[in-house]
MDTraj code that builds the backbone (N, CA, C; nanometers):
import mdtraj as md
import numpy as np

residues = "MET ALA ILE ASP PRO VAL CYS LYS MET THR VAL ASP GLU LYS THR ALA LYS PHE LYS THR THR TYR LYS GLY LYS THR TYR TYR PHE CYS ALA PRO GLY CYS LYS ILE SER PHE GLU GLU ASP PRO GLU LYS TYR LEU LYS SER".split()
xyz = np.array([
    [9.7907, 21.9647, 0.3087],
    [9.8356, 22.1036, 0.3152],
    [9.7642, 22.1855, 0.2079],
    [9.7322, 22.3071, 0.2452],
    [9.6668, 22.3998, 0.1527],
    [9.7691, 22.5034, 0.1070],
    [9.7358, 22.5709, -0.0011],
    [9.8213, 22.6787, -0.0520],
    [9.7482, 22.8113, -0.0295],
    [9.8161, 22.9047, 0.0360],
    [9.7606, 23.0394, 0.0547],
    [9.7427, 23.0995, -0.0847],
    [9.6193, 23.1358, -0.1238],
    [9.5970, 23.1865, -0.2596],
    [9.6602, 23.3231, -0.2861],
    [9.6984, 23.3934, -0.1812],
    [9.7573, 23.5268, -0.1993],
    [9.9086, 23.5178, -0.2176],
    [9.9783, 23.4549, -0.1229],
    [10.1252, 23.4531, -0.1279],
    [10.1835, 23.3187, -0.1714],
    [10.0948, 23.2183, -0.1887],
    [10.1330, 23.0842, -0.2350],
    [10.2134, 23.0030, -0.1331],
    [10.2157, 23.0445, -0.0073],
    [10.2821, 22.9652, 0.0965],
    [10.1976, 22.8428, 0.1299],
    [10.2624, 22.7392, 0.1794],
    [10.1927, 22.6190, 0.2236],
    [10.1374, 22.6435, 0.3634],
    [10.0108, 22.6047, 0.3843],
    [9.9448, 22.6257, 0.5127],
    [9.8819, 22.4934, 0.5571],
    [9.9025, 22.4572, 0.6819],
    [9.8427, 22.3352, 0.7371],
    [9.6989, 22.3652, 0.7779],
    [9.6046, 22.2968, 0.7148],
    [9.4631, 22.3222, 0.7425],
    [9.4277, 22.2973, 0.8892],
    [9.4964, 22.2042, 0.9528],
    [9.4653, 22.1684, 1.0915],
    [9.5049, 22.2772, 1.1909],
    [9.6074, 22.3544, 1.1581],
    [9.6565, 22.4546, 1.2532],
    [9.6398, 22.5982, 1.2035],
    [9.5840, 22.6159, 1.0855],
    [9.5704, 22.7508, 1.0288],
    [9.4805, 22.8387, 1.1165],
    [9.5292, 22.9557, 1.1506],
    [9.4508, 23.0499, 1.2308],
    [9.3619, 23.1366, 1.1428],
    [9.3986, 23.1499, 1.0166],
    [9.3280, 23.2411, 0.9267],
    [9.2666, 23.1637, 0.8117],
    [9.1341, 23.1691, 0.8009],
    [9.0651, 23.1022, 0.6913],
    [8.9356, 23.1755, 0.6609],
    [8.8860, 23.1538, 0.5408],
    [8.7603, 23.2133, 0.4994],
    [8.6950, 23.1195, 0.3987],
    [8.5647, 23.1340, 0.3841],
    [8.4921, 23.0533, 0.2862],
    [8.4420, 23.1452, 0.1759],
    [8.4641, 23.1036, 0.0524],
    [8.4202, 23.1806, -0.0638],
    [8.3594, 23.0841, -0.1633],
    [8.2364, 23.1095, -0.2029],
    [8.1633, 23.0237, -0.2971],
    [8.1660, 22.8775, -0.2538],
    [8.1494, 22.8536, -0.1251],
    [8.1396, 22.7182, -0.0734],
    [8.2716, 22.6462, -0.0507],
    [8.3836, 22.7111, -0.0789],
    [8.5142, 22.6489, -0.0592],
    [8.5907, 22.7254, 0.0491],
    [8.6607, 22.6508, 0.1350],
    [8.7396, 22.7132, 0.2407],
    [8.8823, 22.7369, 0.1911],
    [8.9313, 22.8569, 0.2160],
    [9.0683, 22.8948, 0.1804],
    [9.1438, 22.9259, 0.3091],
    [9.2707, 22.8875, 0.3132],
    [9.3536, 22.9032, 0.4319],
    [9.4660, 23.0016, 0.4029],
    [9.5044, 23.0791, 0.5064],
    [9.6037, 23.1854, 0.4890],
    [9.7123, 23.1780, 0.5951],
    [9.8307, 23.2240, 0.5585],
    [9.9443, 23.2203, 0.6504],
    [9.9398, 23.3352, 0.7510],
    [9.8724, 23.4435, 0.7157],
    [9.8728, 23.5635, 0.7996],
    [9.7443, 23.6439, 0.7771],
    [9.7098, 23.7303, 0.8721],
    [9.5866, 23.8084, 0.8566],
    [9.5881, 23.9003, 0.7345],
    [9.7044, 23.9496, 0.6958],
    [9.7127, 24.0377, 0.5793],
    [9.6706, 23.9682, 0.4511],
    [9.7102, 23.8429, 0.4369],
    [9.6720, 23.7651, 0.3183],
    [9.5210, 23.7421, 0.3176],
    [9.4646, 23.7115, 0.4332],
    [9.3200, 23.6890, 0.4432],
    [9.2432, 23.8154, 0.4047],
    [9.2872, 23.9292, 0.4551],
    [9.2210, 24.0572, 0.4250],
    [9.2299, 24.0879, 0.2758],
    [9.3482, 24.0690, 0.2179],
    [9.3653, 24.0948, 0.0744],
    [9.2720, 24.0075, -0.0083],
    [9.2640, 23.8797, 0.0267],
    [9.1773, 23.7872, -0.0460],
    [9.0312, 23.8288, -0.0334],
    [8.9876, 23.8620, 0.0864],
    [8.8472, 23.8973, 0.1078],
    [8.8070, 24.0255, 0.0353],
    [8.9029, 24.1150, 0.0128],
    [8.8733, 24.2390, -0.0598],
    [8.8486, 24.2132, -0.2081],
    [8.9186, 24.1143, -0.2663],
    [8.9040, 24.0846, -0.4093],
    [8.9409, 23.9396, -0.4378],
    [8.8541, 23.8438, -0.3984],
    [8.8878, 23.7014, -0.4160],
    [8.9181, 23.6616, -0.5597],
    [8.8436, 23.7138, -0.6541],
    [8.8628, 23.6736, -0.7944],
    [9.0020, 23.7094, -0.8457],
    [9.0599, 23.8151, -0.7935],
    [9.1949, 23.8553, -0.8335],
    [9.2944, 23.7431, -0.8063],
    [9.2764, 23.6719, -0.6951],
    [9.3704, 23.5675, -0.6564],
    [9.3312, 23.4300, -0.7103],
    [9.2074, 23.4111, -0.7487],
    [9.1641, 23.2808, -0.7948],
    [9.1818, 23.2609, -0.9449],
    [9.1952, 23.3665, -1.0216],
    [9.2045, 23.3501, -1.1667],
    [9.3454, 23.3177, -1.2147],
    [9.4440, 23.3246, -1.1263],
    [9.5803, 23.2943, -1.1698],
    [9.6115, 23.1465, -1.1643],
])
top = md.Topology()
chain = top.add_chain()
for i, resn in enumerate(residues, 1):
    res = top.add_residue(resn, chain, resSeq=i)
    for name in ("N", "CA", "C"):
        top.add_atom(name, md.element.get_by_symbol(name[0]), res)
traj = md.Trajectory(xyz[None], top)
């Protein structure tokens, strides 16, 4: 299971509909809003 970097929800990598790759790593999201927020400013969510 992956953790959505925006809202911290648990996401199943096998069934996740929303994902993106940043700096060679794939991130999974629970909803399109979280994916959009992350893509606008990935470093904001990765430094915490």
